[in-house]
LODRENKOL-944007 format. One record per residue: residue number from 1; residue in three letters; x negated, z negated, y of N, C-alpha, C in turn. Coordinates in Angstrom, 2 decimals, always signed. Each point is the difference from the previous one (the first is absolute). Layout:
% LODRENKOL-944007
[pt NUM; ALA; [X; Z; Y]; [X; Z; Y]; [X; Z; Y]]
...
END
This chain:
% LODRENKOL-944007
[pt 1; MET; [-2.83; -116.16; +135.31]; [-0.26; +1.77; +0.53]; [-1.66; +0.33; -0.82]]
[pt 2; LYS; [-0.25; -0.64; +1.47]; [-1.71; +0.54; +0.41]; [-1.03; -0.89; -1.26]]
[pt 3; ALA; [+0.44; -0.86; -0.61]; [-0.43; -0.33; -1.28]; [-0.21; +1.08; -1.31]]
[pt 4; ALA; [+1.15; +0.46; +0.04]; [+0.24; +0.91; -0.86]; [-0.73; +1.71; +0.22]]
[pt 5; ARG; [+0.20; +0.05; +0.79]; [-1.06; +1.12; +0.96]; [-1.74; -0.17; -0.17]]
[pt 6; LEU; [+0.00; -1.22; +0.37]; [-1.36; -0.18; -0.42]; [-0.62; +0.22; -1.82]]
[pt 7; ARG; [+0.53; -0.59; -0.52]; [-0.03; -0.02; -1.29]; [+0.09; +1.54; -0.63]]
[pt 8; LEU; [+0.92; +0.36; +0.78]; [+0.16; +1.87; -0.55]; [-1.18; +0.84; +0.41]]
[pt 9; PHE; [-0.78; -0.26; +1.47]; [-1.04; +0.56; +0.32]; [-1.05; -0.49; -0.83]]
[pt 10; ALA; [-0.06; -1.51; -0.23]; [-0.93; -0.50; -1.12]; [-0.54; +0.86; -1.32]]
[pt 11; ALA; [+1.54; -0.10; -0.64]; [-0.12; +1.18; -1.28]; [-0.65; +1.18; +0.30]]
[pt 12; ALA; [+0.67; +0.73; +1.14]; [-0.27; +1.33; +0.43]; [-1.47; +0.27; -0.10]]
[pt 13; PHE; [-0.58; -1.04; +0.72]; [-1.29; -0.44; +0.21]; [-1.05; +0.30; -1.48]]
[pt 14; LEU; [+0.32; -1.10; -0.11]; [-0.47; -0.54; -2.09]; [+0.08; +1.51; -1.14]]
[pt 15; PHE; [+1.06; +0.34; +0.46]; [+0.34; +1.28; -0.59]; [-0.88; +1.87; +0.16]]
[pt 16; VAL; [+0.29; -0.06; +1.41]; [-1.11; +0.64; +0.09]; [-1.44; -0.03; -0.22]]
[pt 17; GLY; [-0.32; -0.96; +0.20]; [-1.28; -0.44; -0.11]; [-0.52; -0.25; -1.50]]
[pt 18; TRP; [+0.77; -0.02; -0.99]; [+0.01; -0.06; -1.60]; [-0.33; +1.75; -0.28]]
[pt 19; LEU; [+1.02; +1.10; +0.53]; [+0.24; +1.33; -0.12]; [-1.22; +0.29; +0.73]]
[pt 20; SER; [-0.67; -0.57; +0.84]; [-1.67; +0.66; +0.45]; [-0.87; -0.53; -0.97]]
[pt 21; TYR; [+0.01; -1.77; -0.59]; [-0.89; +0.37; -0.74]; [-0.14; +0.66; -0.69]]
[pt 22; LEU; [+1.20; +0.05; -1.06]; [+0.15; +0.83; -1.31]; [-0.61; +1.35; +0.20]]
[pt 23; ALA; [+0.61; +0.88; +1.50]; [-0.52; +1.20; +0.15]; [-2.13; -0.14; +0.09]]
[pt 24; PHE; [-0.40; -1.08; +0.51]; [-1.50; +0.19; +0.19]; [-0.51; -0.25; -1.19]]
[pt 25; LEU; [+0.99; -0.52; -0.96]; [-0.81; +0.16; -1.50]; [-0.17; +1.24; -0.78]]
[pt 26; ALA; [+1.72; +0.77; +0.13]; [+0.08; +0.55; -0.39]; [-1.19; +1.76; +0.36]]
[pt 27; LEU; [-0.05; -0.18; +1.55]; [-1.15; +0.85; +0.71]; [-1.22; -0.21; -0.67]]
[pt 28; GLY; [-0.72; -1.28; +0.40]; [-0.96; -0.64; -0.23]; [-0.81; +0.13; -1.35]]
[pt 29; HIS; [+0.49; +0.63; -1.18]; [-0.33; +0.30; -1.34]; [+0.26; +0.95; -0.42]]
[pt 30; SER; [-1.06; +0.80; -0.31]; [-0.12; +1.85; -0.48]; [+0.96; -0.26; -1.39]]
[pt 31; LYS; [+0.59; +1.38; -0.62]; [+0.54; +0.12; -1.24]; [-1.26; -0.35; -1.04]]
[pt 32; PRO; [+0.24; -0.57; -0.62]; [-0.70; -0.22; -1.48]; [-0.12; +1.06; -0.74]]
[pt 33; ILE; [-1.16; +0.52; -0.74]; [-0.16; +1.03; -0.82]; [+0.72; -0.56; -1.27]]
[pt 34; VAL; [+0.67; +0.74; -0.95]; [+0.56; -0.65; -1.35]; [-0.85; +1.14; -0.71]]
[pt 35; VAL; [-0.38; -0.37; -0.97]; [-0.38; +1.00; -0.94]; [+1.00; +0.70; -1.06]]
[pt 36; SER; [+0.32; +1.10; +0.09]; [+0.85; -0.09; -1.30]; [-0.03; +0.30; -1.56]]
[pt 37; ARG; [+0.70; -1.17; -0.43]; [-0.33; -0.37; -1.27]; [+0.40; +1.13; -0.85]]
[pt 38; SER; [+0.92; +0.60; +0.05]; [+0.35; +1.22; -0.86]; [-0.72; +1.35; +0.22]]
[pt 39; GLN; [-1.13; -0.05; +1.13]; [-1.17; +0.81; -0.01]; [-0.96; -0.12; -0.71]]
[pt 40; LEU; [-0.72; -1.39; -0.02]; [-0.60; -0.74; -0.79]; [+0.02; +0.02; -1.34]]
[pt 41; ALA; [+1.39; +0.00; -0.60]; [+0.19; +0.22; -1.48]; [-0.07; +1.24; -0.61]]
[pt 42; VAL; [+0.36; +1.03; +0.82]; [-0.05; +1.23; -0.33]; [-1.51; +0.53; +0.17]]
[pt 43; ALA; [-0.94; -0.57; +1.31]; [-1.24; +0.28; -0.36]; [-1.12; +0.20; -1.04]]
[pt 44; LYS; [-0.71; +0.85; -0.44]; [-0.88; -0.29; -1.26]; [-1.56; -0.85; +0.46]]
[pt 45; TYR; [+0.21; +0.59; +1.22]; [-1.43; -0.85; +0.99]; [+0.15; -0.21; +0.95]]
[pt 46; VAL; [+0.00; -1.43; +0.38]; [+0.04; -0.35; +1.11]; [-1.43; -0.67; +0.88]]
[pt 47; VAL; [-0.31; +0.85; +0.77]; [-1.92; -0.40; +1.02]; [+0.26; -0.38; +0.98]]
[pt 48; LYS; [-0.53; -0.90; +0.55]; [-0.53; -0.19; +1.74]; [-1.14; +1.10; +0.39]]
[pt 49; ALA; [+0.19; +0.72; +0.69]; [-1.05; +1.18; +0.09]; [+0.49; +0.84; +1.90]]
[pt 50; ASP; [-1.67; -0.03; -0.21]; [-0.62; +0.30; +1.79]; [+0.75; +1.44; +0.07]]
[pt 51; VAL; [+0.74; +0.45; +1.56]; [+0.39; +1.16; -0.39]; [-0.57; +0.29; +1.82]]
[pt 52; LYS; [-0.31; +1.54; -0.11]; [-0.70; +0.56; +1.15]; [+1.10; +1.08; +0.37]]
[pt 53; ILE; [-0.17; +0.02; +1.63]; [+1.10; +1.00; +0.44]; [-0.63; +1.24; +0.39]]
[pt 54; ASP; [+0.14; +1.02; -0.20]; [-0.84; +1.45; +0.33]; [+0.58; +0.23; +1.12]]
[pt 55; ALA; [-0.87; +1.42; +0.78]; [+0.07; +0.17; +1.55]; [+1.44; +0.48; +0.28]]
[pt 56; GLY; [+0.94; +0.21; -1.05]; [+1.43; +0.36; +0.50]; [+0.61; -0.95; +0.21]]
[pt 57; GLY; [-0.63; -1.39; -0.60]; [+1.12; -1.46; -0.15]; [+0.46; -0.17; -0.60]]
[pt 58; LYS; [-0.22; +0.52; -1.43]; [+0.69; +0.28; -1.49]; [-0.52; -0.87; -0.53]]
[pt 59; PRO; [-0.04; -1.02; -1.04]; [-0.63; -1.03; -0.70]; [-0.70; +1.31; -1.16]]
[pt 60; GLU; [-1.48; +0.13; -0.09]; [-0.50; +0.41; -1.00]; [+0.41; -0.29; -1.63]]
[pt 61; ALA; [-0.02; +0.67; -1.12]; [+0.13; +0.07; -1.13]; [-0.81; -1.40; -0.65]]
[pt 62; THR; [-1.19; +0.79; +0.35]; [-0.84; -0.85; -1.02]; [-0.05; -1.41; +0.95]]
[pt 63; VAL; [+0.16; -1.00; -1.22]; [-0.08; -1.64; +0.77]; [-0.96; -0.92; -0.66]]
[pt 64; GLN; [-0.87; -0.77; +0.84]; [-1.26; -1.22; -0.89]; [+1.20; -1.09; -0.61]]
[pt 65; VAL; [+0.07; +0.04; -1.57]; [+0.16; -1.27; -0.78]; [-0.32; -1.05; +0.33]]
[pt 66; ARG; [+0.39; -0.94; +0.73]; [-0.52; -1.25; +0.15]; [+0.01; -1.04; -1.06]]
[pt 67; GLU; [+1.53; -0.17; -0.42]; [+0.14; -0.62; -1.04]; [+1.03; +0.00; -0.94]]
[pt 68; SER; [+0.72; +0.16; -1.56]; [+0.77; +0.20; -0.18]; [+0.93; -1.15; -0.78]]
[pt 69; PHE; [+1.26; +0.42; -0.28]; [+0.48; -1.33; -0.50]; [+0.93; +0.44; -0.85]]
[pt 70; GLY; [+0.59; -1.00; -0.93]; [+1.10; +0.03; -1.27]; [-1.18; +0.66; -1.31]]
[pt 71; ASN; [+0.37; +0.46; -1.12]; [-0.68; -0.22; -1.15]; [-0.37; +1.69; -0.28]]
[pt 72; ASN; [+0.38; +0.90; +1.02]; [-0.48; +1.90; +0.04]; [-1.30; -0.41; +0.81]]
[pt 73; ARG; [-1.38; -0.03; +0.21]; [-0.81; -0.20; +0.76]; [-0.72; +1.23; +0.85]]
[pt 74; ILE; [-0.04; +0.37; +0.60]; [-0.82; +1.35; +0.09]; [-1.44; -0.60; +0.31]]
[pt 75; LYS; [-0.80; +0.90; -0.29]; [-1.17; -0.51; -0.50]; [-1.31; +1.29; +1.07]]
[pt 76; VAL; [+0.47; +0.32; +0.88]; [-1.02; +1.19; +0.89]; [+0.52; -0.74; +1.30]]
[pt 77; ASP; [-1.03; +0.31; +0.87]; [-0.24; -0.46; +1.14]; [+1.38; +1.11; +1.16]]
[pt 78; THR; [+0.00; +0.95; -0.25]; [+1.21; +0.90; +0.96]; [+0.54; +0.99; -1.10]]
[pt 79; VAL; [+1.31; +0.42; +0.98]; [+1.09; +0.55; -1.13]; [+0.66; +0.72; +0.89]]
[pt 80; ASP; [+0.95; +1.03; -0.20]; [+0.15; +1.17; +0.82]; [+1.93; -0.09; -0.09]]
[pt 81; VAL; [+0.31; -0.20; +0.90]; [+1.27; -0.59; -0.01]; [+0.75; +1.46; +0.63]]
[pt 82; THR; [+0.59; +0.61; -0.84]; [+0.89; +1.45; +0.77]; [+1.00; -0.02; +0.44]]
[pt 83; ASN; [+0.72; -1.22; +0.50]; [+1.06; +0.12; +0.78]; [+0.06; -0.90; +0.74]]
[pt 84; LEU; [-1.05; -0.95; +0.60]; [-0.30; -0.62; +0.90]; [+0.53; +0.17; +1.11]]
[pt 85; SER; [-0.08; +0.95; +0.72]; [+0.46; +0.96; +1.36]; [+1.19; -0.05; -0.10]]
[pt 86; LEU; [+0.51; -0.18; -1.20]; [+1.72; -0.45; -0.01]; [+0.17; -1.32; +0.46]]
[pt 87; ALA; [-0.76; -1.06; -0.93]; [+0.23; -1.17; +0.48]; [+0.57; -0.75; +1.25]]
[pt 88; ARG; [+0.56; -1.53; -0.01]; [+0.24; -0.13; +1.45]; [+0.24; -1.58; -0.27]]
[pt 89; LEU; [-0.33; -0.52; +1.36]; [+0.03; -1.41; -0.25]; [+1.48; -0.34; +0.13]]
[pt 90; PRO; [+0.10; -1.44; -0.22]; [+0.98; -0.68; +0.22]; [+0.93; +0.13; +0.77]]
[pt 91; GLY; [+1.18; +0.61; +0.78]; [+0.66; -0.03; +0.91]; [-0.13; +1.35; +0.09]]
[pt 92; GLY; [-0.66; +1.25; -0.66]; [+0.33; +1.17; -0.10]; [-1.30; +0.68; +0.55]]
[pt 93; LYS; [-0.85; -1.01; +1.07]; [-0.85; +0.53; +0.52]; [-1.50; +1.21; -0.50]]
[pt 94; PRO; [-0.32; +0.70; +0.69]; [-0.93; +1.05; -0.75]; [-0.86; -1.25; +0.08]]
[pt 95; ILE; [-1.38; +0.67; -0.91]; [-1.63; -0.78; +0.24]; [-0.78; +0.67; +0.89]]
[pt 96; THR; [-0.63; -0.60; +1.36]; [+0.08; +0.41; +0.76]; [-1.97; -0.11; +0.46]]
[pt 97; SER; [-0.19; -1.44; -0.87]; [-1.38; -0.65; +0.34]; [-0.32; -0.38; -1.37]]
[pt 98; ALA; [-1.62; -0.10; -0.02]; [-0.72; -0.12; -1.32]; [+0.24; -1.47; -0.32]]
[pt 99; GLY; [-0.18; -0.04; -1.20]; [-0.36; -1.68; -0.31]; [+0.34; -0.33; -1.37]]
[pt 100; THR; [-0.02; -1.24; -0.33]; [+0.90; -0.56; -1.60]; [+1.27; -0.06; -0.26]]
[pt 101; TYR; [+0.15; +0.97; -1.22]; [+1.42; -0.29; -0.18]; [+0.42; -0.10; -1.55]]
[pt 102; LEU; [+0.71; -0.20; -0.29]; [+0.64; -0.60; -1.56]; [+1.00; +1.23; +0.03]]
[pt 103; LEU; [-0.59; +1.05; -1.43]; [+0.63; +0.97; -0.13]; [+0.29; +0.22; -1.59]]
[pt 104; PRO; [+1.74; -0.24; -0.27]; [+0.31; +0.05; -1.34]; [+0.04; +1.74; -0.52]]
[pt 105; LEU; [-0.77; +0.03; -1.11]; [-0.31; +1.46; -0.22]; [-0.10; +0.33; -1.64]]
[pt 106; THR; [+0.54; +1.10; -0.27]; [+0.19; +0.49; -1.15]; [-0.57; +1.46; -0.39]]
[pt 107; ALA; [-0.29; +0.28; -0.88]; [-0.81; +1.30; -0.31]; [+1.32; +0.91; -1.04]]
[pt 108; ASP; [-0.34; +1.25; +0.04]; [+0.96; +1.00; -0.77]; [-0.51; -0.17; -1.36]]
[pt 109; VAL; [-1.18; -0.11; -0.51]; [-0.85; -0.16; -1.42]; [-0.76; -1.41; -0.02]]
[pt 110; ASP; [+0.14; -0.59; -1.25]; [-0.09; -1.18; -0.17]; [-1.90; -0.07; -0.30]]
[pt 111; LEU; [-0.65; +0.90; +0.00]; [-1.04; +0.41; -0.53]; [-1.08; -0.10; +1.36]]
[pt 112; PRO; [-1.08; -0.82; -0.20]; [-1.00; +0.42; +1.00]; [-0.57; +0.96; +0.35]]
[pt 113; GLY; [-0.75; +0.24; +0.85]; [-0.15; +1.80; +0.10]; [-1.66; -0.12; -0.71]]
[pt 114; LEU; [-0.87; +1.10; -0.03]; [-1.46; +0.08; -0.11]; [-0.47; -0.74; +0.76]]
[pt 115; ASN; [-1.44; -0.73; -1.04]; [-0.95; -0.86; +0.69]; [+0.89; -1.24; +0.59]]
[pt 116; GLY; [+0.83; -0.49; -0.61]; [+0.56; -1.18; +0.59]; [+0.67; +0.19; +1.43]]
[pt 117; ALA; [-0.10; +1.19; +0.78]; [+0.96; +0.22; +0.99]; [+1.47; -0.33; -0.18]]
[pt 118; PHE; [+0.92; -0.70; +0.65]; [+1.17; +0.54; -0.54]; [+0.61; +1.05; +0.76]]
[pt 119; LEU; [+1.45; +0.57; -0.78]; [+0.53; +0.99; +0.68]; [+0.41; -0.26; +0.88]]
[pt 120; PRO; [+0.72; +0.96; +0.91]; [+0.47; -0.15; +1.35]; [+1.12; -1.42; -0.30]]
[pt 121; LEU; [+0.42; -0.77; +0.76]; [+1.07; -0.73; +0.29]; [+1.00; +0.26; +1.20]]
[pt 122; LYS; [+1.38; -0.49; -0.04]; [+0.76; -0.02; +0.97]; [+0.48; -1.22; +0.31]]
[pt 123; VAL; [+0.46; -0.18; +0.93]; [+0.92; -1.07; +0.43]; [+1.38; -0.25; -0.91]]
[pt 124; VAL; [+0.33; -1.00; -0.50]; [+1.35; -0.36; -0.42]; [+1.07; +0.31; +0.90]]
[pt 125; PRO; [+0.79; +0.65; +0.05]; [+1.53; -0.13; +0.91]; [+0.91; -1.35; -0.55]]
[pt 126; THR; [+0.56; -0.79; +0.92]; [+0.69; -0.83; -0.14]; [+1.26; +0.55; -0.50]]
[pt 127; PRO; [-0.02; -0.88; -1.44]; [+1.06; +0.52; -0.76]; [+1.56; -0.26; +0.54]]
[pt 128; ASN; [+0.09; -0.61; +1.01]; [+1.65; -0.25; +0.20]; [+0.28; +1.33; +1.08]]
[pt 129; ARG; [-0.75; +1.06; +0.34]; [+0.05; +0.82; +0.96]; [+0.21; +1.47; -1.09]]
[pt 130; HIS; [-0.25; -0.37; -1.02]; [-0.05; +1.39; -0.64]; [+0.54; +0.37; -0.14]]
[pt 131; ASP; [+1.16; -1.02; -0.57]; [+1.66; +0.52; -0.56]; [+1.02; +0.66; +1.26]]
[pt 132; SER; [-0.22; -0.36; +1.11]; [+0.48; +0.14; +1.31]; [-0.26; +1.85; +0.37]]
[pt 133; ASP; [+1.21; +0.60; +0.92]; [-0.32; +0.88; +0.47]; [-1.42; +0.25; +0.92]]
[pt 134; LEU; [-0.58; -1.18; +0.02]; [-1.07; -0.12; +1.30]; [-1.39; +0.32; -0.56]]
[pt 135; LYS; [-0.94; +0.72; +0.47]; [-1.03; +0.10; -0.57]; [-0.99; -1.09; -0.57]]
[pt 136; PRO; [-0.92; -0.01; -0.81]; [-0.48; -1.12; -0.61]; [-1.13; -0.48; +1.28]]
[pt 137; LEU; [+0.03; -1.35; +0.07]; [-0.84; -1.16; +0.58]; [-1.06; -0.09; -0.59]]
[pt 138; TYR; [-1.05; +0.42; +0.77]; [-1.16; -0.48; -1.27]; [-0.81; -1.01; +1.21]]
[pt 139; LEU; [+0.27; -1.32; -0.19]; [-0.71; -1.46; +1.03]; [-1.14; -0.23; -0.81]]
[pt 140; ILE; [-1.04; +0.08; +1.19]; [-1.31; -0.80; -0.11]; [-0.62; -1.47; +0.66]]
[pt 141; TYR; [-0.16; -0.81; -0.23]; [+0.12; -1.26; +1.05]; [-1.39; -0.53; +0.69]]
[pt 142; PRO; [+0.16; -0.23; +0.83]; [-1.48; -0.22; +0.59]; [-0.28; -1.10; -0.10]]
[pt 143; TRP; [-1.80; -0.57; -0.47]; [+0.04; -0.76; -0.91]; [-0.20; -1.23; +1.59]]
[pt 144; ASN; [+0.82; -1.53; -0.59]; [-0.18; -0.79; +1.21]; [+0.16; -1.72; -0.76]]
[pt 145; ALA; [+0.16; -0.75; +0.27]; [+0.29; -1.71; -0.71]; [+0.87; +0.32; -0.68]]
[pt 146; GLU; [+1.16; +0.33; +0.48]; [+1.12; +0.06; -0.24]; [+0.47; +1.13; -1.54]]
[pt 147; VAL; [-0.36; +0.86; +0.22]; [-0.28; +1.09; -1.36]; [-1.01; -0.66; -1.31]]
[pt 148; GLU; [-1.31; -0.80; +0.44]; [-0.80; -0.07; -0.60]; [+0.41; -1.54; -0.83]]
[pt 149; ARG; [+0.98; -0.78; +0.45]; [+1.57; -1.19; -0.46]; [+0.64; +0.30; -1.01]]
[pt 150; GLN; [+0.25; +1.44; +0.31]; [+1.18; +0.05; -0.96]; [-0.33; +1.16; -1.20]]
[pt 151; MET; [-1.57; +0.51; +0.56]; [-0.56; +0.62; -1.17]; [-0.53; -0.62; -1.29]]
[pt 152; ASN; [-0.29; -0.98; +0.66]; [-0.28; -1.46; -0.80]; [+1.13; -0.67; -1.21]]
[pt 153; GLU; [+0.98; -0.21; +0.88]; [+0.97; -0.06; -0.58]; [+0.60; +1.02; -0.95]]
[pt 154; LEU; [+0.23; +0.95; -0.24]; [+0.64; +0.96; -0.34]; [-0.80; +0.46; -1.26]]
[pt 155; VAL; [-1.28; +0.89; +0.60]; [-1.23; +0.68; -0.95]; [-0.96; -0.77; -0.25]]
[pt 156; PRO; [-0.28; -0.53; -0.84]; [-1.37; -0.47; -0.57]; [-1.07; +1.05; +0.31]]
[pt 157; LYS; [-1.35; -0.42; +0.23]; [-1.47; +0.71; +0.41]; [-0.12; +0.58; -1.62]]
[pt 158; ALA; [-0.28; +1.21; +0.29]; [-0.89; +0.63; -1.23]; [-0.94; -0.92; -0.53]]
[pt 159; GLU; [-0.52; -0.41; -1.41]; [-0.97; -0.75; -0.22]; [-1.06; +1.45; -0.65]]
END
């Protein structure tokens, strides 16, 4: 009986240790950012841009374009994104800090505006939420190594 009890305690100790190790791994890693493939497929323009925050804590509509991806290249340094204040980060949090973000954009009109300046653009909503009763979700992605890796796999840089 003593040997059986010892084996039981050893098994329980190993089981609790294994669960603790799995919890450590799960809590120690942040959730990765996954770029919505369906959102990129709908977007006419995909850009890496610098977003600034105004005095009210909302993102400014004018963004500085750093890089374009895909076949439709934006050839100007700044563009206006009309619905940027509605955009959210993955997880649904609002944009509260300035930085570099990946913006999937579209325009109501396909033609560039006068003097080479683009007409106002807007963030593309995620298509899977558009058909439901929920409000459309306009996602933009903070630029980091993981987002850059996904972009290199999904969308080639504009030539």
